Backbone as CSV, one residue per row, in Angstrom:
resi,resn,N_x,N_y,N_z,CA_x,CA_y,CA_z,C_x,C_y,C_z
1,MET,41.657,27.196,148.410,41.789,28.293,147.534,41.294,29.759,147.910
2,THR,40.065,29.584,148.446,39.421,30.649,148.942,39.943,31.407,149.821
3,ALA,40.561,30.513,150.757,41.209,31.110,151.867,42.498,31.684,151.542
4,LEU,43.232,31.247,150.628,44.363,31.836,150.263,44.234,33.118,149.626
5,MET,43.071,33.348,148.612,42.873,34.653,148.125,42.426,35.706,149.049
6,VAL,41.660,35.224,150.061,41.287,36.182,151.348,42.843,36.628,152.093
7,LEU,43.753,35.558,152.228,44.907,35.788,153.151,45.670,36.731,152.163
8,GLY,45.799,36.482,150.822,46.590,37.248,150.086,46.191,38.585,150.038
9,ALA,44.805,39.000,149.950,44.239,40.386,150.186,44.610,40.830,151.242
10,VAL,44.764,40.418,152.292,44.981,40.715,153.897,46.327,41.195,153.702
11,LEU,47.288,40.274,153.364,48.734,40.722,153.489,49.095,41.847,152.550
12,THR,48.451,41.795,151.409,48.702,42.721,150.617,48.243,44.201,151.231
13,GLY,47.025,43.957,151.909,46.654,45.094,152.570,47.687,45.764,153.683
14,CYS,48.337,44.956,154.163,49.502,45.437,154.902,50.498,46.380,154.418
15,GLY,50.532,46.508,153.193,51.289,47.624,152.330,50.367,48.463,151.799
16,GLY,49.036,48.642,152.236,48.011,49.593,151.512,47.775,50.731,152.366
17,ARG,46.778,51.190,152.081,46.435,52.772,152.769,44.902,52.564,152.975
18,GLU,44.310,51.622,152.762,42.671,51.373,152.983,42.104,51.689,154.280
19,GLY,41.330,52.855,154.537,40.755,53.282,155.862,41.850,54.049,156.748
20,SER,42.967,54.337,156.269,43.595,54.874,157.035,43.740,56.341,157.164
21,ARG,44.344,57.009,158.054,44.801,58.602,158.112,45.961,58.762,158.787
22,THR,46.391,59.805,158.151,47.912,60.225,158.892,47.629,61.344,160.096
23,ALA,48.243,60.937,161.086,48.119,61.800,162.330,49.230,62.756,162.288
24,ALA,49.176,64.012,162.479,50.491,64.811,162.667,51.791,64.421,163.583
25,LEU,52.975,64.206,162.988,54.031,63.899,163.817,54.117,64.824,165.012
26,ALA,54.298,64.302,166.259,54.504,65.140,167.508,55.777,64.771,168.056
27,PRO,56.389,65.696,168.709,57.634,65.305,169.463,57.808,64.100,170.260
28,PRO,58.769,63.383,170.394,58.793,62.052,171.053,58.263,62.481,172.651
29,ALA,58.110,61.515,173.442,57.672,61.908,174.825,58.186,60.660,175.575
30,SER,58.673,60.753,176.692,58.853,59.522,177.768,57.793,58.552,177.765
31,PRO,57.824,57.486,177.507,56.891,56.576,177.779,56.433,56.270,179.193
32,GLY,55.244,56.256,179.660,54.816,55.670,180.878,54.415,54.327,180.966
33,PRO,54.449,53.588,182.213,53.909,52.498,182.040,52.704,52.000,181.371
34,SER,52.789,51.035,180.409,51.611,50.683,180.026,51.376,49.139,179.787
35,PRO,50.222,48.434,179.675,50.105,46.921,179.651,51.246,46.587,178.732
36,GLY,51.614,47.073,177.791,52.706,46.686,176.653,54.021,46.705,176.990
37,ALA,54.667,47.540,177.989,55.819,47.867,177.976,56.535,47.129,179.075
38,THR,57.585,46.755,178.711,58.533,45.589,179.792,59.358,46.756,180.372
39,VAL,60.164,46.461,181.496,60.923,47.518,182.099,61.970,47.677,181.265
40,GLU,62.376,47.204,180.135,63.419,47.585,179.262,62.584,48.748,178.545
41,ALA,61.527,48.536,178.020,60.603,49.371,177.097,60.334,50.846,177.964
42,ARG,60.135,50.606,179.031,59.881,51.787,179.867,61.123,52.686,179.969
43,GLN,62.399,52.320,179.880,63.312,52.775,180.243,63.959,53.438,178.908
44,GLY,64.107,52.650,177.914,64.528,53.017,176.332,63.598,53.612,175.364
45,PRO,62.797,52.782,174.858,62.057,53.168,173.541,61.400,54.365,173.796
46,PRO,61.484,55.365,172.873,60.689,56.461,172.870,59.093,56.310,172.446
47,THR,58.307,57.155,172.712,56.826,57.072,172.186,56.570,58.620,171.620
48,MET,55.518,58.731,171.130,54.967,60.122,170.629,54.093,60.493,171.579
49,ALA,54.139,61.764,171.685,52.830,62.451,172.423,51.412,62.349,171.767
50,PRO,50.552,62.308,172.593,49.203,61.956,171.950,48.803,63.053,170.826
51,GLY,47.812,62.681,170.035,47.443,63.459,169.028,46.301,64.386,169.583
52,PRO,45.653,65.147,168.625,44.595,65.754,168.998,43.734,65.109,169.850
53,GLU,43.067,65.622,170.985,41.985,65.216,171.628,42.469,63.777,172.095
54,GLY,43.898,63.624,172.478,44.413,62.860,173.199,44.412,61.284,172.245
55,LEU,44.070,61.247,171.386,44.327,60.169,170.315,45.752,59.413,170.240
56,THR,45.839,58.087,170.203,46.969,57.440,169.974,47.496,58.215,168.742
57,PRO,49.050,58.372,168.976,49.494,59.047,167.946,50.235,58.032,166.857
58,VAL,50.455,58.368,165.963,50.850,57.816,164.544,52.156,58.058,163.849
59,PHE,52.979,57.102,163.864,54.238,57.503,163.329,54.698,56.725,161.952
60,GLU,54.854,57.272,160.989,55.006,56.874,159.571,56.516,56.822,158.918
61,ARG,57.262,58.066,159.234,58.643,58.189,158.677,59.152,59.521,159.587
62,ARG,60.430,59.054,160.066,60.996,60.176,160.491,61.346,61.679,159.519
63,ALA,61.176,62.434,160.154,61.043,63.770,159.191,62.565,63.957,158.875
64,ALA,62.906,64.725,157.737,63.960,64.840,157.332,64.932,65.658,158.191
65,GLY,66.514,65.747,158.101,67.103,66.015,159.044,67.564,65.331,160.260
66,SER,68.538,65.534,161.041,68.860,65.024,162.238,68.804,65.837,163.488
67,ARG,68.829,65.544,164.650,69.134,66.230,165.729,70.611,66.509,166.032
68,ASP,71.322,65.654,165.736,72.881,66.018,166.225,73.488,66.749,164.973
69,GLY,72.989,66.756,163.773,73.374,67.472,162.607,74.679,66.678,161.917
70,ALA,75.138,65.556,162.314,76.301,64.992,162.099,76.141,64.850,160.498
71,PRO,77.179,64.677,159.712,77.067,64.131,158.314,76.426,62.981,158.277
72,GLY,75.379,62.871,157.071,74.935,61.530,157.102,74.081,60.765,158.104
73,ALA,73.728,61.740,159.049,73.199,61.091,160.450,71.727,60.905,159.859
74,ASP,71.306,61.475,158.837,69.819,61.204,158.653,69.470,59.895,157.799
75,LYS,70.596,59.494,157.167,70.310,58.447,156.315,70.324,57.038,156.910
76,THR,68.924,57.219,157.561,68.648,55.778,158.274,67.543,55.125,157.408
77,VAL,67.605,53.877,158.036,66.213,53.275,157.360,65.850,52.134,158.121
78,ALA,64.542,52.019,158.946,64.066,50.909,159.396,63.316,49.898,158.704
79,LEU,63.694,48.797,158.873,63.042,47.404,157.961,62.339,46.848,159.124
80,THR,60.942,46.564,158.817,59.910,46.162,159.999,59.467,44.867,158.989
81,PHE,59.028,43.800,160.033,58.614,42.478,159.622,57.412,42.218,160.223
82,ASP,56.260,41.992,159.740,55.083,41.665,160.210,54.902,40.030,160.424
83,ALA,54.668,39.691,161.705,54.717,38.179,162.020,53.171,38.014,161.982
84,ASP,52.540,37.822,160.952,50.931,37.606,161.164,50.283,36.191,161.157
85,MET,49.583,35.992,161.981,48.812,34.789,161.870,47.196,35.265,162.833
86,THR,46.282,34.825,162.355,45.094,34.754,162.801,44.587,33.754,163.790
87,ALA,43.708,34.005,164.610,43.224,33.080,165.666,42.815,31.760,164.865
88,ASP,42.468,31.690,164.055,41.665,30.621,163.098,42.476,29.819,162.348
89,GLN,43.986,29.798,162.560,44.708,29.431,161.395,45.761,28.271,162.023
90,GLY,45.210,28.030,163.218,45.990,26.872,164.276,46.013,25.673,163.399
91,ALA,44.751,25.343,162.772,44.683,23.965,161.994,45.574,23.898,160.838
92,ARG,45.747,25.113,160.057,46.563,25.393,159.048,48.102,25.155,159.488
93,ALA,48.287,25.740,160.609,49.778,25.602,160.720,49.950,23.763,161.173
94,SER,48.883,23.382,161.822,49.109,21.895,162.336,49.139,20.912,161.309
95,ALA,48.832,21.521,159.701,48.806,20.502,158.773,50.087,20.919,158.023
96,GLY,50.903,21.747,158.482,52.183,21.873,157.723,52.679,23.354,157.413
97,GLU,51.563,24.462,157.178,51.587,25.804,156.797,52.717,26.354,157.610
98,HIS,53.482,27.033,156.906,54.478,27.849,157.789,53.898,29.287,157.866
99,PHE,53.784,29.714,159.215,53.678,30.853,159.125,54.765,32.061,159.737
100,ASP,55.893,31.187,159.833,57.116,31.483,160.395,57.965,31.714,159.521
101,ASN,59.331,32.107,159.523,60.277,32.258,158.618,61.752,32.344,159.278
102,PRO,62.131,31.267,160.012,63.430,31.393,160.550,64.667,31.292,160.102
103,GLY,64.559,31.311,158.498,65.675,31.468,157.638,65.766,32.885,157.519
104,LEU,64.611,33.598,157.389,64.731,35.293,157.280,65.339,35.825,158.570
105,ILE,64.935,35.447,159.677,65.557,35.646,161.001,67.200,35.519,160.997
106,ALA,67.395,34.270,160.596,68.863,33.982,160.522,69.551,34.974,159.485
107,LEU,69.125,35.388,158.548,69.863,35.905,157.386,69.873,37.456,158.031
108,LEU,68.960,37.984,158.809,69.026,39.215,159.363,70.320,39.459,160.389
109,ARG,70.259,38.248,161.346,71.541,38.031,162.007,72.697,37.975,161.384
110,ARG,72.924,37.197,160.273,74.034,36.959,159.601,74.629,38.558,158.920
111,LEU,73.762,39.200,158.380,73.918,40.573,158.071,74.267,41.650,158.981
112,LYS,73.955,41.555,160.384,73.660,42.207,161.421,73.122,43.400,161.135
113,VAL,71.498,43.211,160.918,70.754,44.254,160.554,69.659,44.374,161.604
114,PRO,69.642,45.418,162.372,68.670,45.722,163.309,67.367,45.847,162.561
115,SER,66.238,45.263,163.389,64.946,45.088,162.846,63.881,45.172,164.135
116,THR,62.689,45.603,163.566,61.755,45.371,164.539,60.589,44.429,163.756
117,VAL,60.079,43.508,164.534,59.205,42.683,164.139,57.808,42.964,164.849
118,PHE,56.955,43.185,164.192,55.521,43.236,164.574,54.680,41.918,164.470
119,MET,54.436,41.494,165.674,54.014,40.112,166.079,52.660,40.052,166.630
120,THR,51.843,39.279,165.980,50.427,38.936,166.370,50.686,38.061,167.770
121,GLY,49.656,38.205,168.598,49.578,37.567,169.719,49.624,35.923,169.340
122,ARG,48.652,35.751,168.615,48.453,34.349,168.045,49.763,33.784,167.458
123,TRP,50.504,34.137,166.855,51.888,34.052,166.085,52.857,33.585,167.473
124,ALA,52.840,34.459,168.171,53.705,34.188,169.414,53.347,32.779,170.033
125,GLN,51.976,32.634,170.202,51.619,31.241,170.933,51.966,30.178,170.022
126,GLU,51.880,30.251,168.936,52.289,28.995,167.536,53.703,29.000,167.744
127,TYR,54.452,29.980,167.738,55.880,29.590,167.516,56.752,30.428,169.102
128,PRO,56.405,29.923,170.107,56.943,30.701,171.551,58.392,30.704,171.431
129,ALA,59.022,29.434,170.984,60.719,29.514,170.942,61.334,30.684,169.808
130,GLN,60.639,30.687,168.850,61.214,31.807,168.037,60.988,33.120,168.653
131,ALA,59.419,33.390,169.172,59.388,34.468,169.932,60.148,34.902,170.848
132,ARG,60.705,34.125,171.529,61.381,34.311,172.866,62.831,34.493,172.242
133,SER,63.611,33.847,171.215,64.670,33.948,170.404,64.783,35.352,169.944
134,ILE,63.598,35.778,168.993,63.699,37.178,168.707,63.742,38.294,169.772
135,GLY,62.886,37.719,170.893,62.698,38.964,172.015,63.702,38.934,172.552
136,THR,64.803,38.111,172.797,65.885,38.173,173.653,67.158,38.609,173.240
137,ASP,67.070,38.529,171.678,68.421,39.244,171.017,68.431,40.522,170.560
138,PRO,69.615,41.207,171.187,69.538,42.742,171.083,69.222,43.367,169.657
139,LEU,69.591,42.577,168.803,69.718,42.902,167.351,68.027,43.652,167.194
140,PHE,66.986,42.663,167.769,65.538,42.945,167.530,64.929,43.662,168.429
141,GLU,63.833,43.899,168.231,62.815,44.599,168.943,61.277,44.152,168.546
142,ILE,60.500,43.456,169.576,59.122,42.983,169.227,58.325,44.069,169.352
143,ALA,57.242,44.430,168.341,56.041,45.223,168.707,54.799,44.479,168.718
144,ASN,53.982,44.952,168.847,52.251,44.565,168.808,51.634,44.603,167.255
145,HIS,51.045,43.554,167.060,50.645,43.488,165.515,48.953,43.121,165.805
146,SER,48.481,43.231,167.072,47.199,42.765,167.229,47.257,41.386,167.977
147,TYR,46.198,40.584,168.281,46.329,39.511,168.789,45.912,38.664,167.611
148,SER,44.426,38.710,167.161,44.187,38.006,165.878,44.348,38.389,164.381
149,HIS,45.046,39.460,164.273,44.975,40.009,163.078,43.549,40.729,162.300
150,TYR,42.931,41.024,163.245,41.389,41.617,162.936,41.640,43.081,162.499
151,ALA,40.445,43.380,161.872,40.621,44.850,161.629,40.169,45.619,162.700
152,PHE,40.953,47.095,162.673,40.285,48.064,163.803,39.535,49.029,163.067
153,SER,39.347,48.795,161.865,38.272,50.095,161.161,38.016,48.979,160.100
154,SER,36.742,49.439,159.580,36.046,48.710,158.540,35.653,49.590,157.188
155,PRO,35.828,49.126,156.153,36.217,47.980,155.593,37.817,47.815,155.392
156,CYS,38.415,46.759,155.381,39.781,46.534,155.650,40.125,45.050,154.724
157,TYR,39.978,45.469,153.708,40.544,44.119,152.761,39.734,42.947,153.229
158,GLY,38.722,42.904,153.615,37.944,41.639,154.117,37.897,41.164,155.419
159,LEU,38.904,41.719,156.189,39.060,41.208,157.389,37.767,41.248,158.384
160,PRO,37.697,40.382,159.399,36.480,40.473,160.293,36.979,41.651,161.150
161,ALA,36.157,42.321,161.757,36.520,43.640,162.688,36.472,43.215,164.264
162,VAL,37.321,43.951,164.685,37.379,43.977,166.269,36.317,44.848,166.789
163,ALA,35.243,44.554,167.742,34.361,45.802,168.036,35.256,46.608,169.039
164,LYS,34.625,47.787,168.787,35.385,49.124,169.630,35.733,48.777,171.033
165,ALA,34.554,48.077,171.594,34.838,47.706,173.164,35.916,46.730,173.238
166,ASP,36.302,45.882,172.335,37.418,44.919,172.555,38.936,45.269,172.222
167,MET,39.122,46.574,171.398,40.039,46.775,170.980,41.421,47.160,171.815
168,ARG,40.837,47.655,172.997,42.111,47.689,173.989,42.619,46.301,174.509
169,SER,41.535,45.626,174.753,41.873,44.190,175.317,42.572,43.341,174.171
170,ASP,42.194,43.356,173.086,43.026,42.722,171.957,44.604,43.073,172.043
171,VAL,44.762,44.319,172.193,46.207,44.825,172.105,46.840,44.308,173.621
172,GLU,46.116,44.065,174.530,46.666,44.012,176.005,47.087,42.487,175.862
173,ARG,46.001,41.542,175.324,46.011,40.163,175.161,47.347,39.758,174.065
174,ALA,47.640,40.534,173.196,48.658,40.262,172.302,49.948,40.424,173.134
175,PHE,50.103,41.563,173.809,51.275,41.884,174.577,51.601,40.799,175.651
176,ALA,50.441,40.158,176.104,50.379,39.293,177.134,51.113,37.940,176.676
177,ALA,50.531,37.594,175.306,51.100,36.324,174.885,52.636,36.544,174.529
178,ILE,52.985,37.511,173.948,54.522,38.056,173.711,55.293,37.662,174.694
179,ARG,54.976,38.467,176.045,55.570,38.324,177.187,55.755,36.941,177.917
180,LYS,54.632,36.420,177.490,54.604,34.915,178.244,55.579,33.969,177.559
181,THR,56.256,34.502,176.206,57.396,33.316,175.790,58.510,33.689,176.430
182,GLY,58.536,34.883,177.114,60.033,35.179,177.616,60.524,36.410,177.050
183,ALA,59.948,36.801,175.910,60.658,37.860,175.486,60.703,39.067,176.092
184,ARG,62.014,39.728,175.908,62.225,40.945,176.917,62.131,42.431,176.270
185,ASN,62.578,41.919,174.938,62.917,43.207,173.986,61.386,43.643,173.468
186,VAL,60.554,44.084,174.263,59.236,44.349,173.869,59.044,45.886,173.834
187,VAL,58.460,46.430,172.929,58.472,47.932,172.544,57.120,48.416,172.607
188,PRO,56.685,49.482,173.052,55.240,50.030,173.222,54.731,50.426,171.972
189,TYR,54.841,49.779,170.847,54.502,50.038,169.320,53.535,49.055,169.147
190,PHE,52.453,49.688,168.202,51.467,48.914,167.653,51.136,49.149,166.043
191,ARG,51.055,48.130,165.250,50.653,48.111,163.858,49.244,47.719,163.674
192,PHE,48.577,48.607,163.232,47.257,48.197,162.660,47.232,46.901,161.502
193,PRO,46.252,46.006,161.827,46.244,44.905,160.483,45.523,45.630,159.465
194,GLY,46.304,45.353,158.330,45.997,45.936,157.207,46.358,47.497,156.866
195,GLY,46.758,48.000,158.086,47.069,49.425,158.239,45.958,50.184,158.105
196,CYS,44.769,49.599,158.603,43.532,50.391,158.564,43.193,50.948,160.041
197,TYR,42.795,52.154,160.047,42.344,52.815,161.338,41.617,53.970,161.143
198,ASP,41.186,54.617,162.297,40.336,55.825,162.033,40.306,56.485,163.856
199,ASP,39.550,57.499,163.789,39.654,58.148,165.251,38.940,57.365,166.159
200,ALA,38.125,56.507,166.116,37.583,55.608,166.922,38.568,54.937,167.411
201,SER,39.303,53.964,166.571,40.394,53.022,166.829,41.656,53.788,167.689
202,LEU,41.785,55.004,167.239,42.942,55.718,167.738,42.640,55.895,169.197
203,LYS,41.260,56.498,169.455,40.874,56.616,170.785,40.812,55.423,171.837
204,ALA,40.417,54.441,171.048,40.241,52.920,171.977,41.596,52.845,172.319
205,LEU,42.414,52.835,171.558,44.049,52.216,172.038,44.698,53.286,173.036
206,ALA,44.298,54.759,172.921,44.799,55.741,173.830,45.422,55.155,175.167
207,PRO,44.288,54.553,175.853,44.768,54.073,177.272,46.093,52.910,177.215
208,THR,46.298,52.502,176.018,47.397,51.386,176.197,48.841,52.095,176.228
209,GLY,48.793,53.451,176.080,50.022,54.129,175.893,50.904,53.730,174.351
210,VAL,50.336,53.063,173.741,51.158,52.820,172.437,51.254,53.888,171.735
211,THR,52.238,53.693,170.726,52.459,54.615,169.435,52.369,53.529,168.385
212,ALA,51.230,54.087,167.474,50.878,53.350,166.283,52.031,53.512,165.285
213,VAL,52.467,52.615,164.666,53.480,52.752,163.761,53.140,52.107,162.340
214,GLN,53.244,53.163,161.168,52.555,52.717,159.855,54.007,52.703,159.120
215,TRP,54.087,53.281,157.915,55.358,53.081,156.939,55.185,53.963,155.705
216,ASP,56.220,54.228,155.082,56.188,55.098,153.607,56.683,54.316,152.752
217,VAL,57.442,53.103,153.126,57.922,52.253,152.026,57.044,50.723,152.105
218,VAL,56.347,50.628,150.823,55.689,49.076,150.720,56.835,48.367,149.906
219,SER,56.856,47.175,150.395,57.959,46.221,150.104,57.183,45.359,148.945
220,GLY,56.183,45.243,148.704,55.312,44.304,147.833,55.584,42.737,147.987
221,ASP,56.146,42.398,149.310,56.722,41.086,149.333,55.368,40.097,149.615
222,ALA,54.268,40.650,149.978,53.352,39.592,150.114,52.848,38.755,148.737
223,PHE,53.188,37.389,148.967,52.750,36.328,148.101,53.538,36.714,146.674
224,ALA,54.757,37.345,146.923,55.665,37.681,145.662,56.228,36.518,145.186
225,THR,56.699,36.211,143.980,57.434,35.206,143.668,58.608,35.675,142.845
226,ASP,58.937,37.102,142.903,60.203,37.557,142.293,60.880,38.464,143.239
227,PRO,61.736,37.971,143.559,62.692,38.465,144.716,63.415,39.929,144.203
228,GLU,63.423,39.615,142.792,64.048,41.130,142.241,63.300,42.229,142.290
229,ALA,62.056,42.074,141.915,60.695,42.727,141.987,60.590,43.522,143.390
230,VAL,60.807,42.640,144.233,60.576,43.237,145.600,61.810,44.035,145.940
231,ALA,62.951,43.556,145.778,64.081,44.427,145.970,63.905,45.782,145.402
232,GLU,63.551,45.792,143.740,63.473,47.062,143.452,62.632,48.033,144.157
233,GLN,61.296,47.376,144.304,60.414,48.429,144.950,60.690,49.132,146.283
234,VAL,61.858,48.172,147.182,62.175,48.703,148.196,63.258,49.779,148.071
235,LEU,64.209,49.370,147.139,65.200,50.222,146.643,64.721,51.694,146.195
236,SER,64.039,51.534,145.150,63.402,52.584,144.772,62.451,53.667,145.682
237,GLY,61.983,53.130,146.742,61.214,53.813,147.552,61.710,54.199,148.730
238,VAL,63.062,53.939,149.236,63.638,54.083,150.630,64.136,55.803,150.244
239,LYS,63.897,56.307,151.401,64.487,57.872,151.407,65.163,57.949,153.074
240,PRO,65.826,58.957,153.401,66.326,59.143,154.809,65.310,59.051,155.519
241,GLY,65.458,58.443,156.563,64.258,58.154,157.584,63.062,57.452,157.257
242,SER,63.298,56.612,155.917,62.067,55.709,155.769,61.900,54.446,156.720
243,LEU,60.648,54.115,156.523,60.188,52.914,157.493,59.559,51.692,156.357
244,VAL,60.082,50.765,156.039,59.572,49.502,155.216,59.128,48.717,155.864
245,VAL,57.580,48.040,155.108,56.935,47.060,155.743,57.315,45.926,154.903
246,MET,57.669,44.823,155.540,57.927,43.534,154.936,57.178,42.534,155.820
247,HIS,57.206,41.269,155.526,56.756,40.048,156.171,57.747,39.030,156.474
248,CYS,57.231,38.453,157.478,58.027,37.154,158.291,57.208,35.945,158.273
249,THR,56.585,35.633,157.136,55.664,34.397,157.129,55.874,33.633,155.539
250,ARG,56.520,32.599,156.030,56.831,31.891,154.801,55.978,31.513,153.843
251,SER,54.721,31.102,154.128,53.795,30.672,153.337,53.090,31.862,152.531
252,ALA,53.094,33.174,153.219,52.705,34.310,152.582,53.605,35.300,151.922
253,ALA,55.105,35.077,152.276,56.146,35.866,151.794,57.109,35.091,151.445
254,PRO,57.076,34.247,150.463,58.383,33.180,150.561,59.685,33.851,149.949
255,VAL,59.645,35.046,149.214,61.080,35.532,148.830,61.679,36.806,149.336
256,THR,60.959,37.101,150.721,61.372,38.194,151.117,63.112,38.077,151.669
257,ASP,63.580,36.975,151.982,64.829,36.971,152.360,65.816,36.861,151.111
258,GLU,65.419,36.466,150.106,66.044,36.689,148.945,66.037,37.978,148.377
259,ALA,65.267,38.692,148.509,65.096,40.239,148.087,65.955,41.093,148.977
260,LEU,66.232,40.479,150.337,67.282,41.362,151.501,68.482,41.199,151.195
261,GLU,68.707,39.987,150.427,70.244,39.817,150.075,70.743,40.779,149.000
262,ARG,69.861,41.413,148.320,70.164,42.360,147.467,69.951,43.872,148.268
263,VAL,69.009,44.044,148.771,68.583,45.281,149.438,69.604,45.718,150.533
264,VAL,69.910,44.711,151.398,70.655,45.361,152.376,72.192,45.748,151.967
265,PRO,73.182,45.102,151.289,74.315,45.616,150.862,74.013,46.794,149.917
266,GLU,73.027,46.907,149.038,72.791,48.163,148.030,72.575,49.545,148.837
267,LEU,71.563,49.343,149.984,71.670,50.449,150.829,72.675,51.025,151.357
268,ARG,73.426,49.744,152.116,74.564,50.113,152.523,75.724,50.773,151.682
269,GLU,75.756,50.516,150.595,76.572,51.088,149.592,76.270,52.509,149.349
270,ARG,74.535,52.739,149.554,74.605,54.002,149.394,74.442,55.028,150.615
271,GLY,75.281,54.501,151.973,75.467,55.158,153.028,74.538,55.171,153.947
272,TYR,73.362,54.078,153.713,72.271,53.995,154.729,72.783,53.107,155.917
273,ARG,72.214,53.424,157.062,72.411,52.714,158.438,71.194,52.101,158.906
274,PHE,71.080,50.868,159.074,69.802,50.447,159.637,69.550,50.320,160.890
275,VAL,68.365,50.688,161.347,68.005,51.022,162.913,66.818,50.351,163.078
276,LYS,66.379,49.979,164.414,64.995,49.560,164.866,64.167,50.868,164.945
277,VAL,62.955,50.537,164.743,61.787,51.792,164.963,62.237,52.761,166.117
278,SER,62.557,52.066,167.354,62.737,52.859,168.393,63.948,54.025,168.059
279,GLU,64.925,53.457,167.528,65.893,54.470,166.994,65.317,55.593,165.871
280,LEU,64.776,54.897,165.120,64.192,55.916,164.010,63.421,56.902,164.689
281,MET,62.408,56.386,165.542,61.545,57.310,166.273,62.360,58.550,167.135
282,ARG,63.604,58.058,167.714,64.073,58.937,168.630,65.009,60.089,167.822
283,GLY,65.150,59.660,166.438,65.921,60.914,165.752,67.451,61.069,165.828
């Protein structure tokens, strides 16, 4: 019970703001080779220019308006899904707890919703076939959510902290675990566990070349039991250019797929188009 309470706080933290700061949005820059970038990522997905003093840039929502000026072009929204698993949860997975959600991925495929999955390295190691399936499907792209879902700044919802000296290697280890599954659609984006970061962590990750990706809409799906409440929260928060945070873990977010069965058609009726983070960032 204690473990579940801690996990609940952590996953709720994925939709919070504890310990975070917002970096100024900078113009996209062409990504250079980095430990997390595949050949496809180097050629395609945009990254943002470094922030002040070379800090890792942070993206939360695309600014209003569109580059091409086409009517309705800015009515895009990115649905993102955190595939969380910590390094010490292997025993729980072996005992039958499900940190995956293949039904959710199947629903996104059926509804043809492009999405970005922020995956921990430990999740990729636990579910390599699923990681490979997601990462070879052009509908999806996989981004980095750390290796063990430990905090990059403290306090952060009770998460154990990654030492500053180990932050870069943690991110690189996660990318390596994801690539090892055979996933190809891997993008140079990183989401801080719990959404917690500071200047020290932004500086530590700068050599990796990643763009940190946050959100502006919290779904509230962590440990939710009412899919209608989750749907309402998303539908009431989405604006043109929004980035929504949700979860891809059955045990921790059991009604996400049910909520999406309402969210997706209603947003399409409003004229929204679903895009991956890479397209949202490109503008």
